[in-house]
Structures are given as C-alpha cells and as structure tokens.
C-alpha positions as CSV (number, residue, x, y, z in Angstrom):
1,M,18.9,8.2,8.2
2,P,19.9,9.8,4.8
3,V,17.0,10.9,2.6
4,R,18.2,8.8,-0.3
5,L,18.3,5.6,1.8
6,K,14.8,6.4,3.2
7,K,13.5,6.8,-0.3
8,L,15.1,3.5,-1.5
9,I,13.6,1.6,1.5
10,G,10.2,3.3,1.1
11,T,10.0,2.6,-2.6
12,A,10.9,-1.1,-2.1
13,L,8.3,-1.4,0.7
14,I,5.6,0.2,-1.5
15,V,6.4,-2.2,-4.4
16,V,6.1,-5.2,-1.9
17,L,2.9,-3.7,-0.4
18,V,1.2,-3.4,-3.8
19,I,2.2,-6.9,-4.9
20,L,1.1,-8.6,-1.7
21,Y,-2.1,-6.5,-1.5
22,A,-3.0,-7.4,-5.0
23,L,-2.5,-11.1,-4.4
24,V,-4.5,-11.0,-1.2
25,A,-7.4,-8.9,-2.7
26,T,-7.6,-11.2,-5.7
27,T,-7.5,-14.3,-3.6
28,V,-10.3,-13.0,-1.3
29,A,-12.3,-12.1,-4.4
30,T,-11.8,-15.5,-6.0
31,Y,-12.9,-17.5,-2.9
32,R,-15.6,-15.2,-1.5
33,L,-17.1,-13.6,-4.5
34,A,-17.2,-16.5,-7.0
35,D,-21.0,-16.7,-7.2
36,S,-21.8,-13.0,-6.5
37,A,-23.5,-10.6,-8.8
38,W,-21.4,-8.3,-11.1
39,Y,-22.2,-5.2,-8.9
40,V,-20.8,-6.9,-5.8
41,H,-17.6,-7.5,-7.8
42,L,-17.6,-3.9,-8.9
43,I,-18.0,-2.5,-5.4
44,Y,-15.4,-4.9,-4.0
45,F,-12.7,-4.0,-6.5
46,L,-13.5,-0.3,-6.3
47,V,-13.0,-0.4,-2.5
48,S,-10.1,-2.8,-2.5
49,G,-8.4,-0.8,-5.3
50,V,-8.4,2.3,-3.1
51,V,-7.7,0.9,0.4
52,W,-4.0,0.2,-0.4
53,V,-3.4,3.9,-0.6
54,V,-3.7,4.4,3.2
55,P,-0.5,2.4,4.1
56,A,1.2,3.8,1.0
57,M,0.4,7.3,2.2
58,F,2.1,6.7,5.5
59,L,5.1,5.3,3.8
60,I,5.4,8.3,1.5
61,R,5.0,10.7,4.4
62,W,7.8,8.9,6.2
63,M,10.0,9.0,3.1
64,E,9.4,12.8,2.7
65,R,10.1,13.7,6.3
66,P,13.3,15.7,6.5
67,P,16.1,14.1,8.4
68,R,16.6,15.0,12.1
69,R,19.6,17.2,13.0
70,K,22.2,15.6,15.3
71,S,21.4,18.1,18.0
72,E,17.7,16.9,18.1
73,R,18.6,13.3,18.9
C-alpha cells in the first residue's frame, strides 16, 4: 500500500477514533459519575483522556511503517 494512502486512511481513522471515544467517555461519565465527588471526576477524566492514545499509537505505528518490497510478498 502506498505511504500516502496509508497516512490518509490512518488520519481518518484517528479522527473517527477520537470523536467516538470522546462521545463514549462523556456518556459513561454522565450516567455513571453524576453524583460522584469532584475528585472522582478528575481521576476519571485524567485516565480516560490518556487511554485513547494506545489505539492511536498503533495506528500511527502502522502509518509510519515503510511499504513492503514486491520481492517480500
């Protein structure tokens, strides 16, 4: 797969990942943490704000991988 196409696909997937993850994290916080203390909210949003990096890291690693040569296929 050409590098430019991989980067286009990866960028689109990261944008979708961030949007969906933000919606899910906010929905979970709204329904589960409504009556919780402020420090529970702080811990939840600190953790959930960092967790999305893991799948994004794998996508970025895939995007940056050099293309295979035809002789390696």
